[in-house]
C-alpha positions in Angstrom: 2.0 -1.2 7.5 3.2 1.4 10.1 5.8 -1.2 11.2 7.0 -1.6 7.6 7.4 2.1 7.3 9.2 2.4 10.5 11.6 -0.4 9.6 12.2 1.1 6.2 13.0 4.6 7.6 15.5 3.1 10.1 17.1 0.8 7.5 17.5 3.7 5.1 19.2 5.8 7.8 16.8 8.7 7.5 17.2 11.4 10.1 14.0 10.8 12.1 13.0 10.4 15.8 10.0 8.1 16.0 7.5 7.8 18.8 4.4 5.5 18.5 1.1 5.8 20.2 -0.2 2.3 20.8 -3.0 1.4 23.2 -2.1 -2.3 23.8 0.8 -2.8 26.2 2.1 -6.1 24.6 2.2 -4.4 21.2 4.0 -1.4 22.7 6.7 -3.5 24.2 7.1 -5.4 20.9 7.5 -2.2 19.0 10.0 -0.9 21.5 12.1 -4.0 21.5 11.9 -5.0 17.8 12.2 -1.5 16.3 13.9 0.5 18.9 11.3 3.3 19.0 9.8 5.3 21.7 6.3 4.2 22.7 3.3 5.6 24.6 -0.2 4.6 25.3 -1.4 8.2 24.6 -1.8 9.4 21.0 -1.8 13.0 22.3 1.6 12.4 23.9 2.9 10.7 20.8 2.2 13.7 18.6 3.6 16.3 20.9 6.4 18.2 19.1 6.2 15.9 16.0 6.7 17.4 12.5 4.8 14.6 10.9 1.8 12.8 12.5 1.1 9.5 10.8 -2.4 8.1 11.1 -2.1 4.3 10.7 -5.6 3.3 11.8 -8.6 1.7 10.2 -11.0 4.2 8.5 -13.7 3.4 11.1 -11.3 4.6 13.9 -10.8 8.1 12.5 -13.7 9.5 14.6 -12.3 8.2 17.8 -8.7 9.4 17.0 -10.0 12.8 16.0 -11.8 13.1 19.4 -8.6 12.1 21.2 -6.4 14.6 19.3 -8.9 17.4 19.5 -7.0 20.6 20.2 -3.6 18.8 20.3 -2.5 19.4 16.7 -0.7 22.7 16.0 -0.7 24.5 12.7 2.9 23.6 11.9 2.4 19.8 12.0 1.7 17.7 8.9 -0.7 14.8 9.2 0.0 11.8 7.0 -2.8 9.3 6.6 -2.5 5.7 5.2 -6.3 5.0 5.8 -7.8 3.3 2.8 -10.6 5.3 1.1 -10.6 8.3 3.5 -10.2 11.5 1.5 -8.1 14.5 2.5 -11.2 16.7 2.7 -12.8 14.3 5.3 -9.6 14.1 7.3 -9.3 17.9 7.3 -12.8 18.3 8.6 -12.4 15.7 11.3 -9.1 17.0 12.6 -9.7 20.7 11.8 -6.4 20.7 10.0 -5.1 21.8 6.6 -1.5 20.3 6.2 -2.4 16.9 5.0 -0.8 14.0 3.1 -2.6 10.9 2.0 -0.7 7.8 1.2 -1.8 4.4 -0.2 1.1 1.9 0.3 0.8 -1.9 -0.3 1.9 -5.0 1.6 5.1 -5.7 -0.3 6.4 -2.7 1.5 7.2 -5.3 4.3 10.1 -6.4 2.2 10.9 -3.0 0.6 9.2 -3.9 -2.7 6.0 -1.9 -2.3 4.5 0.9 -4.3 3.0 3.9 -2.6 0.7 6.3 -4.3 0.4 9.7 -2.5 -0.8 13.3 -2.7 -0.7 16.3 -0.5 -2.6 19.5 0.3 -1.2 22.8 -1.0 -0.3 23.8 2.6 2.5 21.2 3.0 6.0 22.6 2.8 8.5 21.3 0.2 10.9 20.0 2.8 8.1 17.8 4.2 7.3 16.6 0.8 10.9 15.7 0.1 11.1 13.8 3.4 8.0 11.9 2.7 9.2 10.9 -0.8 12.4 9.6 0.8 10.4 7.8 3.5 8.2 6.1 0.9 11.2 5.3 -1.3 12.7 3.3 1.7 9.9 0.8 1.3 9.8 0.6 -2.4 8.7 2.9 -5.3 6.6 6.0 -4.8 4.3 8.0 -7.1 3.0 11.4 -6.2 -0.2 12.6 -7.7 -1.7 16.1 -7.9 -5.3 14.7 -8.5 -6.5 12.8 -5.4 -8.9 10.7 -7.5 -5.8 8.8 -8.7 -5.1 7.7 -5.1 -8.6 6.1 -5.0 -7.8 4.3 -8.3 -4.4 3.2 -6.9 -6.1 1.9 -3.8 -8.1 -0.5 -6.0 -5.2 -1.4 -8.3 -2.0 -1.5 -6.3 -3.3 -1.3 -2.8 -5.6 -4.3 -3.3 -3.6 -5.7 -6.1 -1.4 -8.0 -4.0 -4.6 -9.9 -3.1 -5.3 -10.6 -6.8 -1.7 -11.7 -7.4 -1.8 -14.1 -4.5 -4.9 -15.7 -5.8 -3.3 -16.1 -9.2 -0.3 -17.7 -7.7 -2.6 -20.0 -5.6 -4.5 -20.9 -8.8 -1.4 -21.7 -10.7 -0.2 -23.8 -7.8 -3.5 -25.7 -7.5 -3.4 -26.4 -11.3 0.1 -27.8 -11.0 -0.8 -30.0 -8.1 -3.9 -31.3 -9.9 -1.7 -32.3 -12.8 0.7 -34.2 -10.5 3.3 -31.8 -9.0 4.1 -31.8 -5.3 2.6 -28.7 -3.7 5.9 -27.1 -2.7 7.3 -27.6 -6.2 4.1 -26.1 -7.9 4.2 -23.2 -5.5 7.8 -22.5 -6.2 7.3 -22.6 -9.9 4.2 -20.4 -9.7 5.7 -17.7 -7.4 9.0 -17.5 -9.2 7.2 -17.2 -12.6 5.2 -14.3 -11.3 8.3 -12.6 -9.8 10.4 -13.2 -12.8 7.8 -12.0 -15.3 7.1 -8.8 -13.4 10.9 -8.1 -13.2 11.3 -8.8 -16.9 8.6 -6.3 -17.8 10.0 -3.6 -15.5 13.6 -4.0 -16.5 13.0 -4.5 -20.2 10.6 -1.5 -20.4 8.6 -3.5 -23.0 4.9 -3.3 -23.2 3.3 -6.5 -21.6 1.5 -7.3 -24.9 5.0 -7.4 -26.6 6.3 -9.8 -24.0 3.2 -11.9 -24.2 3.7 -12.2 -28.0 7.3 -13.2 -27.4 6.3 -16.2 -25.4 3.3 -17.2 -27.5 4.1 -19.4 -30.4 1.3 -19.9 -33.0 -0.5 -23.1 -32.1 1.7 -23.6 -29.0 1.1 -24.3 -25.4 0.9 -20.7 -24.3 -1.6 -19.9 -27.0 -3.8 -22.7 -25.9 -3.6 -21.5 -22.2 -4.3 -17.9 -23.1 -7.3 -18.9 -25.2 -8.7 -20.7 -22.2 -8.1 -17.6 -20.1 -9.9 -15.4 -22.6 -12.8 -17.8 -22.9 -13.2 -17.6 -19.1 -13.3 -13.7 -19.2 -9.9 -13.3 -17.5 -9.4 -9.7 -18.5 -12.9 -8.7 -17.8 -12.8 -10.4 -14.3 -9.6 -8.5 -13.5 -11.1 -5.2 -14.5 -14.3 -6.0 -12.5 -12.2 -6.8 -9.5 -10.5 -3.4 -9.6 -13.7 -1.7 -10.3 -15.4 -3.5 -7.3 -12.5 -2.5 -5.0 -12.7 1.1 -6.2 -16.4 1.3 -5.5 -15.9 -0.2 -2.0 -13.3 2.5 -1.4 -15.8 5.1 -2.2 -18.3 3.5 0.1 -15.6 3.5 2.9 -15.0 7.2 2.2 -18.7 7.8 2.7 -18.6 6.0 6.1 -20.5 2.9 4.9 
Protein backbone atom coordinates (compact mmCIF):
# COMPACT_ATOMS: atom_id res chain seq x y z
CA UNK A 1 0.00 0.00 0.00
CA UNK A 2 2.88 2.37 0.73
CA UNK A 3 4.22 1.72 -2.76
CA UNK A 4 0.81 2.57 -4.26
CA UNK A 5 0.72 5.84 -2.32
CA UNK A 6 4.26 6.77 -3.37
CA UNK A 7 3.49 6.01 -7.02
CA UNK A 8 0.30 8.06 -6.84
CA UNK A 9 2.08 11.05 -5.29
CA UNK A 10 4.77 10.96 -7.95
CA UNK A 11 2.36 10.50 -10.85
CA UNK A 12 0.23 13.39 -9.58
CA UNK A 13 3.27 15.63 -9.48
CA UNK A 14 2.76 16.61 -5.84
CA UNK A 15 5.55 18.60 -4.24
CA UNK A 16 7.00 15.95 -1.95
CA UNK A 17 10.44 14.63 -1.13
CA UNK A 18 10.11 11.00 -0.04
CA UNK A 19 12.47 8.82 1.96
CA UNK A 20 11.56 5.25 2.92
CA UNK A 21 12.76 3.30 5.93
CA UNK A 22 12.98 -0.36 4.86
CA UNK A 23 14.90 -3.05 6.81
CA UNK A 24 15.38 -5.47 3.89
CA UNK A 25 18.16 -4.56 1.46
CA UNK A 26 16.60 -6.16 -1.64
CA UNK A 27 13.38 -4.29 -1.00
CA UNK A 28 15.26 -1.03 -0.47
CA UNK A 29 17.04 -1.36 -3.78
CA UNK A 30 13.77 -2.21 -5.53
CA UNK A 31 12.04 0.88 -4.12
CA UNK A 32 14.99 3.05 -5.05
CA UNK A 33 15.19 1.83 -8.64
CA UNK A 34 11.45 1.43 -9.33
CA UNK A 35 10.13 4.55 -7.62
CA UNK A 36 13.13 6.84 -7.50
CA UNK A 37 12.90 7.50 -3.76
CA UNK A 38 15.59 7.79 -1.14
CA UNK A 39 15.91 4.73 1.07
CA UNK A 40 17.50 3.85 4.37
CA UNK A 41 17.60 0.88 6.72
CA UNK A 42 16.90 3.15 9.69
CA UNK A 43 13.41 4.41 10.49
CA UNK A 44 14.91 7.06 12.75
CA UNK A 45 16.96 8.34 9.83
CA UNK A 46 13.95 8.18 7.52
CA UNK A 47 11.81 10.47 9.67
CA UNK A 48 14.50 13.08 10.36
CA UNK A 49 13.21 16.41 9.09
CA UNK A 50 10.00 14.94 7.65
CA UNK A 51 6.76 16.92 7.80
CA UNK A 52 4.64 13.76 7.56
CA UNK A 53 5.72 10.37 8.93
CA UNK A 54 3.77 7.52 7.33
CA UNK A 55 3.44 4.31 9.34
CA UNK A 56 2.91 1.54 6.78
CA UNK A 57 3.39 -1.49 9.00
CA UNK A 58 1.27 -4.31 10.37
CA UNK A 59 -0.61 -3.50 13.60
CA UNK A 60 1.47 -6.09 15.43
CA UNK A 61 4.64 -4.15 14.52
CA UNK A 62 3.59 -0.87 16.15
CA UNK A 63 5.27 -1.71 19.45
CA UNK A 64 8.64 -2.34 17.81
CA UNK A 65 8.38 0.77 15.62
CA UNK A 66 7.43 2.90 18.63
CA UNK A 67 10.51 1.67 20.49
CA UNK A 68 12.73 2.47 17.51
CA UNK A 69 11.30 5.97 17.13
CA UNK A 70 11.32 6.76 20.85
CA UNK A 71 12.51 10.35 21.22
CA UNK A 72 12.97 10.85 17.48
CA UNK A 73 9.63 12.48 16.66
CA UNK A 74 9.34 16.22 17.12
CA UNK A 75 6.18 18.13 17.98
CA UNK A 76 5.87 19.69 14.51
CA UNK A 77 5.70 16.36 12.69
CA UNK A 78 2.42 14.68 11.75
CA UNK A 79 2.18 10.89 11.93
CA UNK A 80 -0.08 9.23 9.35
CA UNK A 81 -1.03 5.62 9.99
CA UNK A 82 -2.50 3.13 7.54
CA UNK A 83 -2.55 0.32 10.11
CA UNK A 84 -5.88 -1.50 10.09
CA UNK A 85 -7.82 -1.35 13.34
CA UNK A 86 -5.32 0.69 15.37
CA UNK A 87 -7.03 3.75 16.78
CA UNK A 88 -5.58 7.24 17.02
CA UNK A 89 -5.64 7.09 20.82
CA UNK A 90 -3.51 3.93 20.84
CA UNK A 91 -1.05 5.34 18.30
CA UNK A 92 -0.73 8.53 20.32
CA UNK A 93 -0.02 6.64 23.51
CA UNK A 94 2.57 4.38 21.88
CA UNK A 95 4.40 7.25 20.16
CA UNK A 96 3.74 9.93 22.81
CA UNK A 97 2.53 12.17 20.02
CA UNK A 98 -0.59 14.25 19.30
CA UNK A 99 -0.51 15.24 15.60
CA UNK A 100 -2.04 12.12 14.12
CA UNK A 101 -3.89 11.06 10.98
CA UNK A 102 -5.47 7.66 10.45
CA UNK A 103 -6.18 6.41 6.92
CA UNK A 104 -7.88 3.25 5.67
CA UNK A 105 -7.13 2.86 1.95
CA UNK A 106 -7.93 -0.23 -0.11
CA UNK A 107 -6.11 -2.30 -2.70
CA UNK A 108 -7.59 -0.71 -5.86
CA UNK A 109 -5.33 2.20 -4.92
CA UNK A 110 -2.70 0.25 -6.86
CA UNK A 111 -4.42 1.34 -10.08
CA UNK A 112 -5.60 4.76 -8.78
CA UNK A 113 -9.14 3.45 -8.24
CA UNK A 114 -9.08 3.17 -4.47
CA UNK A 115 -11.18 4.76 -1.76
CA UNK A 116 -9.51 6.06 1.39
CA UNK A 117 -11.42 6.84 4.57
CA UNK A 118 -9.50 9.06 6.96
CA UNK A 119 -9.65 11.20 10.06
CA UNK A 120 -7.26 13.45 11.95
CA UNK A 121 -6.63 14.72 15.45
CA UNK A 122 -7.45 18.34 16.21
CA UNK A 123 -3.77 19.30 16.37
CA UNK A 124 -3.10 18.73 12.66
CA UNK A 125 -2.70 21.95 10.68
CA UNK A 126 -4.98 22.75 7.73
CA UNK A 127 -2.05 22.80 5.30
CA UNK A 128 -1.21 19.22 6.24
CA UNK A 129 -4.85 18.17 5.93
CA UNK A 130 -5.00 19.72 2.46
CA UNK A 131 -1.85 17.91 1.35
CA UNK A 132 -3.09 14.56 2.69
CA UNK A 133 -6.39 15.03 0.83
CA UNK A 134 -4.42 15.65 -2.39
CA UNK A 135 -2.20 12.66 -1.69
CA UNK A 136 -5.15 10.34 -1.19
CA UNK A 137 -6.94 11.77 -4.23
CA UNK A 138 -3.89 10.69 -6.25
CA UNK A 139 -4.80 7.05 -5.58
CA UNK A 140 -8.58 7.30 -5.96
CA UNK A 141 -11.37 8.89 -3.93
CA UNK A 142 -11.02 10.11 -0.35
CA UNK A 143 -13.55 10.65 2.43
CA UNK A 144 -12.61 12.49 5.61
CA UNK A 145 -14.62 11.74 8.77
CA UNK A 146 -14.80 13.62 12.04
CA UNK A 147 -15.93 10.51 13.96
CA UNK A 148 -13.18 7.88 14.07
CA UNK A 149 -15.72 5.06 14.46
CA UNK A 150 -16.55 5.57 10.78
CA UNK A 151 -12.98 4.59 9.93
CA UNK A 152 -13.50 1.27 11.72
CA UNK A 153 -16.70 0.70 9.73
CA UNK A 154 -14.98 1.70 6.49
CA UNK A 155 -12.20 -0.78 7.27
CA UNK A 156 -14.77 -3.59 7.28
CA UNK A 157 -16.68 -2.26 4.27
CA UNK A 158 -14.27 -0.70 1.77
CA UNK A 159 -10.97 -1.88 3.26
CA UNK A 160 -11.97 -5.55 3.24
CA UNK A 161 -14.58 -5.05 0.51
CA UNK A 162 -12.32 -5.90 -2.44
CA UNK A 163 -11.97 -9.39 -1.00
CA UNK A 164 -15.75 -9.84 -1.08
CA UNK A 165 -15.93 -8.52 -4.65
CA UNK A 166 -13.16 -10.84 -5.82
CA UNK A 167 -15.01 -13.82 -4.35
CA UNK A 168 -18.16 -12.70 -6.19
CA UNK A 169 -16.24 -12.46 -9.49
CA UNK A 170 -14.74 -15.88 -8.80
CA UNK A 171 -18.19 -17.35 -8.07
CA UNK A 172 -19.69 -15.85 -11.26
CA UNK A 173 -16.76 -17.23 -13.23
CA UNK A 174 -17.09 -20.71 -11.74
CA UNK A 175 -20.83 -20.73 -12.50
CA UNK A 176 -20.16 -19.80 -16.12
CA UNK A 177 -17.54 -22.53 -16.45
CA UNK A 178 -19.90 -25.07 -14.90
CA UNK A 179 -22.46 -24.20 -17.57
CA UNK A 180 -19.94 -24.62 -20.37
CA UNK A 181 -17.97 -21.39 -20.92
CA UNK A 182 -14.16 -21.40 -21.21
CA UNK A 183 -12.53 -20.05 -18.04
CA UNK A 184 -11.03 -16.95 -19.65
CA UNK A 185 -14.36 -16.05 -21.28
CA UNK A 186 -16.33 -16.52 -18.05
CA UNK A 187 -13.81 -14.47 -16.08
CA UNK A 188 -13.89 -11.64 -18.61
CA UNK A 189 -17.69 -11.57 -18.59
CA UNK A 190 -17.78 -11.61 -14.78
CA UNK A 191 -15.16 -8.93 -14.14
CA UNK A 192 -16.46 -6.56 -16.81
CA UNK A 193 -20.00 -7.01 -15.49
CA UNK A 194 -18.91 -5.98 -12.00
CA UNK A 195 -16.81 -3.10 -13.34
CA UNK A 196 -19.55 -1.81 -15.63
CA UNK A 197 -22.29 -2.15 -13.03
CA UNK A 198 -20.31 -0.18 -10.45
CA UNK A 199 -19.52 2.52 -13.01
CA UNK A 200 -23.19 2.74 -14.05
CA UNK A 201 -24.30 3.22 -10.45
CA UNK A 202 -21.66 5.89 -9.78
CA UNK A 203 -22.16 7.83 -12.99
CA UNK A 204 -25.95 7.64 -13.07
CA UNK A 205 -26.34 8.57 -9.41
CA UNK A 206 -29.31 6.21 -9.20
CA UNK A 207 -30.01 4.10 -6.14
CA UNK A 208 -28.80 0.50 -6.65
CA UNK A 209 -32.37 -0.74 -6.09
CA UNK A 210 -33.60 1.42 -8.97
CA UNK A 211 -30.95 0.01 -11.28
CA UNK A 212 -31.75 -3.52 -10.11
CA UNK A 213 -35.40 -2.96 -10.97
CA UNK A 214 -34.43 -1.69 -14.42
CA UNK A 215 -32.71 -4.97 -15.27
CA UNK A 216 -35.30 -7.22 -13.59
CA UNK A 217 -38.24 -8.09 -15.84
CA UNK A 218 -41.19 -9.84 -14.17
CA UNK A 219 -40.78 -13.57 -14.58
CA UNK A 220 -37.44 -13.10 -16.36
CA UNK A 221 -33.96 -14.55 -15.96
CA UNK A 222 -32.69 -11.87 -13.58
CA UNK A 223 -35.75 -12.28 -11.35
CA UNK A 224 -35.07 -16.02 -11.15
CA UNK A 225 -31.41 -15.42 -10.30
CA UNK A 226 -32.19 -12.82 -7.66
CA UNK A 227 -34.75 -15.11 -6.06
CA UNK A 228 -32.09 -17.79 -5.75
CA UNK A 229 -29.70 -15.31 -4.14
CA UNK A 230 -32.34 -14.23 -1.63
CA UNK A 231 -33.16 -17.85 -0.77
CA UNK A 232 -29.45 -18.38 -0.08
CA UNK A 233 -29.37 -15.43 2.30
CA UNK A 234 -27.17 -13.30 0.05
CA UNK A 235 -27.87 -9.94 1.70
CA UNK A 236 -27.64 -11.36 5.20
CA UNK A 237 -24.35 -13.08 4.36
CA UNK A 238 -22.86 -9.84 3.02
CA UNK A 239 -23.96 -7.98 6.15
CA UNK A 240 -22.49 -10.72 8.32
CA UNK A 241 -19.19 -10.54 6.42
CA UNK A 242 -18.90 -6.80 7.06
CA UNK A 243 -19.91 -7.27 10.70
CA UNK A 244 -17.32 -10.03 11.18
CA UNK A 245 -14.62 -7.87 9.63
CA UNK A 246 -15.60 -4.96 11.88
CA UNK A 247 -15.44 -7.13 14.97
CA UNK A 248 -12.05 -8.49 13.95
CA UNK A 249 -10.85 -4.92 13.56
CA UNK A 250 -11.95 -4.19 17.09
CA UNK A 251 -10.01 -7.23 18.27
CA UNK A 252 -6.88 -6.01 16.46
CA UNK A 253 -7.32 -2.62 18.11
CA UNK A 254 -7.27 -4.42 21.44
CA UNK A 255 -4.06 -6.24 20.55
CA UNK A 256 -5.66 -9.66 20.03
